[in-house]
N, C-alpha and C positions, 0 to 999 in steps of 0.2 A: 844753251841750245844742244840738242843731241847732235853727235857727228852725223853728217849726212850719209845715209846708207847708199850702197851701190847695188847693181844688179847681182853681184856675187854674194851678197848678204841674204838673198832670197832663194828659195827652191829653184831648181833648174827650169822647171816648167811654169814659173810664176810670170804673169804677163803685165806689162806696163802700158798704159794708154792715156788718151785724153778724151774728154767728153765735150759735146756741144749740143745745141738743139736748133731745129730748123728755123723757127720764127725768130730766134735771137740773133741769127748770123746771116741768113740767106739773103734777105731783101724780098719781102713778100709782095712788093709791088712789081716784081719782074715775073716773066714766064707764065702769064695768064692764070696765076693763082687766084682762087676765090677769096671772098671776105671771111674773116674769122671773128669770133667774139672779142679777140684782143684788139682788132681794129676799131670796133665800135665802142669797147670799153675805153680805149685810149682817146677816142674822140669826144668823150664826155668829160666836161670840165671837172678837175679835182681828182680824177682817178690816177693819173700818171704824171710824174714830174715833167713839167714843160709840155704836157700833152703829147709826148713823143710816142711813136709807134715803130713797128718793124718794117715799114715800107722799103727802106734802103738797108738798114742795119749795117752789117759789115760787107755787104755785097759778095758774100760767099757764093752766090749763084753764078757770078762771072769770074770770081777769083779762086775758085775751088782748087785749081791746079797748083797755084802757088801755096795755098793753105795746106794741101796734102804734102807738098815738099817740105813744109815746116815740120810736119808730124814725122815724116821719114827722116829728116836731118836731126830731129831731136831724139832719134833712136827709140821711138815708141813702137810697140807691137800692135796696138789696137786703137782704132778710131771708133768711139761710141758716138753715133750721130742719129738724127731722127728724121723721118719723112714727115712732111706736113700733109695732113688729111686734106685740107682745102686746096693745096697745090695739085694733088693727085685727082681729087674729085671736087671740083669748085662748088658744086651744090651739096656736097656731102655724100651724095649717092647719085646714081644715074651715070651720065656721060663722063668718060675719063678724059682728063687733060693730057693728051699725048706728049706735049712739051714738058709737062711736069715729070712724067715717068721716064722720059728720055734723059732728063737732067739727072735723076737718081741712078739711071743706068750708067751714065758717064762717071758719076761720082764713085760708085762701087768699082767699076773697072779701073778707075784711077787709083783707088786704094790697092787693089790686087797688083797692078803693074809696079807699085812702089813697095810690095812686100808687107802691106798693112792689112791686118784682119778687119773686115767690116762688121761692126756690132750695131745692129739696127734697133732703135726704139720706135714703135709705131705711133705712140701718142705722147707728145711733150707739150700738151696744154692748149693747142690751137683748134678749138671746135669750129667747124664751118658755120658761118652765120645762118644759113638756111635751116640747119638742124638745131641751132640755138633758138631760132624762132619757134621751133616745135617742142621746146622744153629741154633740149640738150640732154645732159645727164639726168635730168629729172624724169625723162620719158623712158619707160621700159623698153621701147623699140630701139633705143640706142645700142643695145647689145647686138641686135641684128645689123644695124648700120655699120657699127664698128667692125664686125666680123666680115661684112662684105668688103669694106675698105681693106682689111687685113688680107683678104684673098687677092685683091688686085695687086697689092704691093708685093706679097710673098711669091705670087706666081710669076711675077716679072723679075724679082731679084733673088728669090730664095735659093737658087742653085749656086749662088756665089757668096751667100752670107756666112759669116762665122757663127753669129748668134742672133737671136731675135727676142726683144723684150716687148711686152704688150703695152704696159702703162708705165710712165714715169711719175713717181711720187703720188700715190693715190690720195694721200692726205691733202696735198695742195689742190688737186683736181676737184675733190669733193668738199672738204671741210673749210680750207682757207678761202675758197671761192664761193661757197653757198652759205656758210654759217658766219665766218669772220668778215667776209666781203672784200678782202684785200686784192683778190685776183678776179679776172673775168669769170663769170658774168657779174660779179660784185654783189651777190645777194647776201642778206642776213636774215635767214628764215630756217627754223629748225626743221620744218617739214621738208623743205627743199633740200636741206643738207642730208637728212636721213635717206631721201630717195637717191640723191647723187651718190652717197656712200655705197649703197646697195647696188645701184645700177653700174657704177664704174667697175665694181667687183664682178658683177654678172657679165659684163662685156669682156673683161679680162678672161674669165673662165671659159666663156663661150668661144672666144677667138683662139685661145690656147688649145682647146680640144679640137677645133676645126683645123687649126694649122697642123696639128699632129696627124689628123686624118689625111691631109694633103701631102704628107711626107716631109714636113718641115721638122728639123730636130734642133737641139740645143736652144730650147725655149725657156725663158725666165720672165721675171717681173722685178721692178725696182721700187723699193720701199725706202722712205726717209725716216730718220730717227733723230730725237733730241734727248740727251741725258736729262732726266728730270729729278728734282729734289725739292722738298718743302722748305719754305723760308724759315719756319720755326718748328719746334717739336710738338706744337699743339695738335690735337686731334683733328681739328678743322683744316689746318694746312696740310696735314698728312693725307687726309681724304681728297683735298683739292689736287694734290700732286699725283695721287693715285689715278684720279679721273683724267688728268692731263696725259699721263702715261698710257692709260687705256685707249684714249682717243688717238693720240699721236703715234704710239709705238706698237700697240698690241691689236687694234681694231682690224686693220687691213691684213696684217701678218697672220692673225688668228683665223680670219675667214679664209684666206688663200691656202693655209697649210692645214688647219684643223676643221674647216667648215663650221665655224662658230664665232659669235661676237663675245667680247668680255661682258661679264655681268655689270660692270660699271657703266658700260655703254648702253646696254639694254635698259638700265634704270632711267635713262633719259630719252632714248630714241625709240624704244619699242612701240609707243603709241603712234609714231610717225613713220614707221617702216611700211613698205607696201604690203598689201594683203598677201598672206601665204608666202612671206619671204623665206620661211624655213625651207620651202621646197626647192629653192635655188641653191642651197648651200653645197650640195654635192657637185653641182656644175661649177660653182665658184672655186672649189678646192680641186681644180684640174691639176694633174701631175705635172710637175716642172722639172727641168734639168739643172737649174741653178737659181740662186737668189742674189739679187743686187741690193747693196746697202749704201745709201747716201747719208753722210753724216757731216755736220758742220759745227754743232754747238751744244751747249747745255742751257736748260731754263730753270730758273728758281720760281717756284709757284706758291702763291698764298691763296687763302680762301676769299672768295668774293661773295657778298650777300646777293640774294635774288634766286632766279631759277637755275636749275642744273645747266652747265656742269660746275658751277661755282668756282671757276678758276680765274686766276689773275696773275699775269706775269710781273715779277718784281726784279729789281736791279741786283745782280750778284756782284762779287768782289773780284772777279778775274779780269785779266786783260781782254780787250774787245777788238774785233775787226772794224773796218769801216762800215759795215752793216749794223754795228752795235751788238754783234753776237759774241758771247764769251768763248774764249779759246780753252778748250778742255780735251786734250787728246786722248785721255784715258777712257773717255766716253766711247771712242771708236773701238778700242779693245773690248769694252763691256758689251757693246751690241754685236760685235762679230761672234764672240763666244756665246752670247745668249741666243742669237739666231740659230747657231749651229746646234746648241744643246736643246732648245725648246721647240724649234720649228722645222728647220731645213734638215736636220738629223743626217748629216753626212753628205748632202749635196754640196758641190762647189759653191763658194761664196766669193763674190767680187765686190770690192769697194768701187761702186760705179760712179760716185761723185765724192770729192773732198777737195776743199780749197778755201781761199779767203779773198775778200775784197779789201783792197788797200788803197790809200790816196797816192797812187803812183804818179810820178812826174817824169816826163821825158826831158833829160838835161844833157846837152851835148851828145845827143844821138844814143844815149843809153838810159835804162831804167834800173836803178839800184834798189830792187825790192827785197831787201834782206829780211824784212819781217815775214814775207811770204816763204822764203827759203827756210827760216826757222820753223814756221808752221808746217810746212811739208815734211821736214826732217822729223819733227816730233810725232806727226801722225803716221809716218812710215814706220817709226819705232814702235807705235802702238799696234800696227799690223804685225810686225815681227813678234811682238809679245803674244798676240793671239795665236799666231802660228806655232810658237813655242809651247802654248798650252794645248796643242792638238787640234785647233780649228782649221778646217780645210779652206783657207783663203787662197784663192788662185790667181788674183790680179788686183791691181790698183789703178784706177783711171782718174786722173786729175781733172778738176773743174776750175778753169776751163782753158781751151786752147787760146781763145781770143777774148779781149775785152769785147763786150757785146751789149745788146739790149737787155737790161736787167729788169724786165717786167714793169711793175709799178714804179720802179725807181728810174725808169728811162735809161739814159746812157751815163748816169751819174756814178754808178758803182762799178769798179773794175776788178774783175775776177781773173783776168787772163794772165797766162805766162808770156803772151805776146801783146804788146801795146798796140792799140788801133787809134789812129788820129781820125776822129769821126767827121773831119772836114775833107781831108785828102784821102782817107782810108789806108794810108800807108801803114804797113806792119813793121814793128820793131821788137824782136825778141828781147825780153827782159832778162835780168841776171838769173832769175829762177829758171827760165828756159834753158840758159847755157849750163846752169848747175845740174839740171836733170839730164841734159844731153850728155854731159861728161859721166854722170853716175850710171847711166843706162848703156854706155858704149860697151860693145862686145870685144873691142880690141884690147 
């Protein structure tokens, strides 16, 4: 294991934080929030482990003060959180839920009172059910709906936010959910996926430009990445790996920064994209102030027969997390330098998510998650390597503060540096939390 870095091993202006998302921790059954497509997805047998949903989650809705104390006492600078669209607008549009907005008001003020920078993400996967009924991300009108939601939130909170991100992980919103079918709304349809890809990008660009007109600054977006390599040196496997890389790592980044889709993507999606999609690319490529990089793993890809994209995941030979994800820290260095060199070109880059699920056990009041400590140390070393190469990485936000609702895995996978007992909801900081708190101390 790499020696655990400390704050003094990074530039003076480097920021450390933790990330969460609304549906995963808040308790969506509280505060007059509206139904989301995750509620209905989880209510369908076979979609989610134990058919679990986010109705109670970690009850951050009521326990936010104690949770913010954990962030402060962990010596973190930034709390990357998200607002829930259906909590703010239960129908997705129209009447505002005052109780929901008041909650986020208290949350942001609570951060500032504790010296924590509020980093807002507007969308972390919870589409309001009434909008899902109208097609959700497949419906071009979603760009306007999303921008209207952004206006409600940023006009209430924007004067106190440190940063605002439009969308978290475009690939998961569009591809994992509409082509692979593993996330809500659980579709497996190439035409639906093509439209979701384009419309989530259009919503991002439309909202980013509108927010800038409203005077919001420090706007960014968050992209997820997987280091990709072919299983063999065959031409077929090489092409499959290239296709996977194009879909996962280059499709959304290329559209947002260059206003174009990779050729490998257009080879499969062009017939299914909306009419006159090219006319939207200038809007999609809205100017940004920073770029967020989420990174967890690498994937080994082989050729699969049948229709495009002809990709199949295979089992690699590296150690794995409890999610079955290979641990490959140098992939983080690779993407930080690549994003800087080929896309963001000088903009500040933040590692907005990085962490691991582990089979954590509470024993004698403690959780000895030494595997997570090693994972964090090695990935922080990768960040240091990227900085040494001249990449303007300005922050690292660990995923996640709390064990939480891990989407289709229910409450089975634990990513937190704080253990949550999902019966009592008691919080217990793990060894990784204490390690980070010591490393980030300014004393």
